[in-house]
N, C-alpha and C positions, 0 to 999 in steps of 0.2 A: 069351807077351806079343805083342800085336799089333804089326805092323811099324811103324806110325806112332809109337806110343808108344815102341817100342824105339829108333827113330831119334832121337827128340827127348829121351829121358830123360837123355842125357848133358849136356844144356844146364843148367849149374848156376851160371853167373856171378852171377845175382841172389842165389841162396842163399849163395854165398861172401861177397858184399858184406854181406848181412844178418848173417852170423856175425861179420864183422869190425866190425859196427856202423856201416857207412858207406853203407848202401843209401838213396838219396835220392829214390826215386820213389813215386808213388801215395800221397803223404802225405794223410791224411784231414783235410779242413777241415770244421768244424762250424758255420760261420756264412756270412754273405754275403761276396762278394768285395769287400772294402773295403781301406782302407789298414792296417787292423788286423783280423786274423782269429783264430778260435779253433782251436787244434790240441791235442787231448788236454786240453781244458778250460783251456788256457793262452793268454793273449793274445800274438800274434806280429805284428810289423810286416811287412807284405807288400810285398816288392820283387821279386816274381817273377811279376807279373800283366801281361797285355796290355790291361787296361782303361785305356787311356791317358787317357780323359776322365773316368774314375771314375763312370760312369753305371749300373753294374749294379744298384745299389740306389736309384737316384734315384726319388723318389715318382711323378713324371710317367711314367717308363718303366714302372714296376710297374703303375700305374693303367691305362695304355694296354693292357698285356698282359692284365690281368684283364678289361677291357671287351671285348677281342677274343674271349676265351674265352666270355664271356656271350653274345656275338652269333653267333659262328661255331662254337663248340665247341672241342675240343682238337686236332683234326687234320682233314686234308682227304681222307683215305682214298683217295688216288690221286695220280697224277703231274700236273704242270702240263699235259702234252700232252692228257690226257683229262678227268677230272672234278675235278682239283685246283687250278684257277685261280680265285682269289677277286678281288673288285674291289679289295681292298687290296693284292694282289700287283701289279696294274696301276698303282695309285696310287704304290706304292713305286718301281716301275721308272721311272715318269715323273719322280719326285723325284730318283732317282739319276742319271738322264741329265742333268737340269738341274744337279745338284750338280757333276758332273765335266766338264760342257761337251760332251756327246756327243749324237748324234741319238736314240739309243735305248739301252735296258738290258734285261737279262734276269736274273732271280733264280734261284738254285739253292739246294738244301738245305744245302750246306756250301761253304766256300771251296775245300776240297780238290777237290770235285767240279767246280768251275768250271775249275780248271787242268787237271785230268785230262780233262775233256770237251772243252775248247776247244783245248788244245795238241795233243792227239792227233788232232784233227779237221781242222785247217785246212791243214796241209802234206801234200802227196801224195808218192807214191813217188819222184819225181825232184826234189822240192823240198827246202828246207833249214830246219832249226830251228837258230838260233844262240843259245846260252845262256851266261850268266855262270856260271862254275863253282860259285858259291855261291848260285845260285837255290834257291828253296824246294823241298823234296822233292816237292811236288805237281806242280811244273813238270817235274822230272826224271821222275817216273812217267808224266806225260802224254807226254813225248818217247819213252819206251820203248814206248808203245802206237802211236806214229805210224809210218807206213811211210816217212817222210822220212829224209834224211840229217841226223844230229845232230852239230853242231859246238860244242864248248865253248871259251870263251876265258878267260884268266886274269882273276881278279876285278878288275872295274872298270878294266881295262887296255885303253885305247882302241887302242893299237898292236896288241895281240893280237886285238882285235875286227876291226880292219881286215885283218889277216893272214888271218883266217877268211873274211871277205867276199870277199877277192881270189880265193880258190880256188873260189868258187861259180859255177855256170853263170849268166851274166847274164840268160838268158831265163827262168829258173825263179823261183818264189816263194821269197823269203828272209825268214823271220820271226824278228826279234830279240826274245827274251823275257828281260826283266830284272826283278828286284825294284826297287821304288822306294827304300824303306829296307830294308836287309838285316837280317833278323830276329835274327841273332846278333852281327854286327859293328857294327850301328848306324850305318853310313855310308850316304850317299845316292848313287845311281847318277849318273854323269856324263852326265846326259841331253842337255845341249847337244851334246856330242861324239857321242853315240849318234845323235842326229838328223842331225848333219852327215854322218856316215858312211852312214847309211841313205839319205840323199838322193844321196850320191855313187855308191852301189852299187845304187840302186833297191830298197831293202829296206823291209819293213814293221816296225812296232814295237808290241809288247805290253808294258805295264807292270803288274806286280803291286803294287798299292797296299795290300796287307793291313795293313802297319805304317805307312803314310803318311797314310791318311785320319784326320782328327781331329788330325793332328800338324803337317803342313806344307801349304802352299798357301793360297789365299784361303778363309777360313772353314773350313780343314781339308780342302780339296777335293783334296789329293794332290800327287804329284810333278810332273806336267805343268803344273799351275797354279803350283806353286812356282817353276818356271823360265820360266813364260809361254810354254809350248810345246804347249798342248793341241791346237792345230790340226795339229801335226806328228806326233801319236801316233795310231795306228790303233785300238788297243784298250786299255782300262783295266779292270783286274780289282780287285775289293775284297772284303773279308770283313766280316761283321757281329759276329764273336765278340770283337772287340777294342774299338775306340773306340765301336762302336754297340751294345754291351751285350746282344748277342743271339746267334743262331746262323744261319748261312747265308752266301751270297756272291752276287756278281753279275759280269757282264761288260758293258761298255758300249762302243759304237762306232757306226759308220755304220749306218743302218737296214737297208741291204742285207746287211751282214755279220751283223747281229743276226738278221735274218730267216733266213739260212742256218743259223746256229748253232741257232736256235730249233727248226728242223725236222729237224736231223741229229745233234745232240749226244746221245749215248747216256746220259751221266750225268744229263742233264735229263729225257729222255723216259722212262727206265726207273727213275726214283727218285721217291719220294713228295715232294710239294711242301712248302715251308716251312710250319710251323704258323702258325695265325692269331696266336697270342701272340708268336711270334718276329718276325713281320712288323710287327705294331703297335709292338713295342718299338723296332725300327729307325727307323720313322717318327718316333716320339717323340724318339729320341736325336738324329736329324738336326736336328730342330726346336730342341732345346736347344743343340746345337753352334752353329747359325747365330745364335741369339739371345743366346748367352752367350760371346762371343769371349774374355772374360777367363779362361775355363777354359784355353784353349790358351796364353794368355800366362803363366798361372801354371805350367802344365806346363813351359814353357821356362825360367821363373825357377828352378824346382826343379832342372831339368837342369843349369843353369849352376852352381848351388851344389854339386851332387853331383860333377860333372866336376872342378871346381876342387879340391874336397876330396880326391878320389881321386888326382889328379895330384900334389898337394902331399904326399900320403902316400907317393908313390913307386910307385903302381900303373901298370902298362902298360894303357892303355885303347884302344890301337890307333888307328884313324882315326875312331872314333865322333864324331858331331856331333849326336846326337839323344837322346831319352829312353831309348834302349836303350844301356846302357853295359857293354861287355865288360871284365871284369877278368881279364886273361890270367894264368893260374897256371902253365901249361906242365908240369904234373905231375898225372896222373889221380888218384892216391891222395890227394895233398894237396888237390886240388879237392873231392873227396868228403869228406875230413876237415873241410875248412873249412866246407862246407855243413852238416854235422851239428853242428859247434861253434856255428855261428851260430843254427841252429834252437833249440838248447838255451839260447842267450842271447837268444832272442826276435826273431830276424831271419830271414825267409824269402827265400832266393834260389835260383836254379836252376843246377846244374852242367851243363856241356856238355863231355863227355869222349869219348874214342875209343870206338867207331869213328865216332861222329857227326862228329868232327873229328879231324885228325891229333893224336897225343899231344902234339906240341910246340905245338899251338894250343889246348889245352884251356883252358877259361875258366869263370868265374862270370858268369852273365847277370843283370845288375841292371837293373831297369826301373822307370820312374816313372809315377805317375798324377797327374792334375790336382788330385786331392783330398789329396795328400800335403802336410804342413806343413813349414815350414823346420826346426822342431824334430825332426820324425821323420827327415828327411833327414840332419841333422847327427848324430843318435843312430846311425843306420845306418852312416854313414861311420866314425864313431869305433869302433863295435863290430867292423866288418869289418876295419879297420886293426889293431886290437888282436889279433884272432884270427889274421890273416895274419902278424903279427910273431911270435906264439907258435909258429907252424908253420914259421917260417924262410922264408916266402914273400917278405917284405919285409926 
């Protein structure tokens, strides 16, 4: 037996979960990503998607993607740095910069590549990265590639953030990197306090708006807009795989900073560029978002109904105040059992268990789309409550 195979053959946690009938991952979906999907030929209500605006199957988005393929083909056959820059890439970057209120923007092939390439690049050996402990994994991975000193503060705890800033060398770069909306907890970063502390300690700020775009801010333009603090933030990052119904990501900021990133970020320079179809889909999605503000309003209406229903049922939803609603189970096995029971009853949700989170913080991640109906939300709350009671969770 070869060494690699021998070393890894003992990893059998997935197989054990499958044997127990509670394996919840890589579930095959046989339809488009809508409020209702097909799994094993059965209709299932989808409450595990990041498509907050419900645009993945919007006719205008699909038409734009098809038209881009007709004009540009299926791929760019190279990186943005060399032969892979299209005119629609530039058009999208200008649109994104305008959307989030920055001088310039730069598109990457995925959101993960944005954080990996930007976070690892900007802080040098004697500089500091100051991260919320619950920042997205892509930010954490970027910090691991950085030569800088990495400091983590307790989640959304501004006293903890100040304590970290106090120990930094005042003459060095200090980059605070935070999620706008946290992807599992559903709470919003206390950006006003982050800005106050950044000004006090001469630090810079990068906000990951992957789960904020299309959800908060003017016309869905994100966290800084939501708080009226765009001019106080140095960098805004976003993804296209959520509200914008596509694949890719971007970083936006002052043109001098974008110029540096553009010519030094390895995940940009050494990766193939966004496909024409993906790029066109984002442009169409932004246009719909800006011209149909009722989508965002409906998303929030459904969020209010769901939150009220879960709280009245007795669920612990933590500090969530967004369309991402954590249902804390605090027991890995019960979380997995609940997920499978719900799937059998026509409800798709996502379990978040250890080691992704501490066992005492394991949860069911329930997320809403602007295309959900009041009836669908109420059905889901009723079925989730019934299953939770059957398992002794409530």
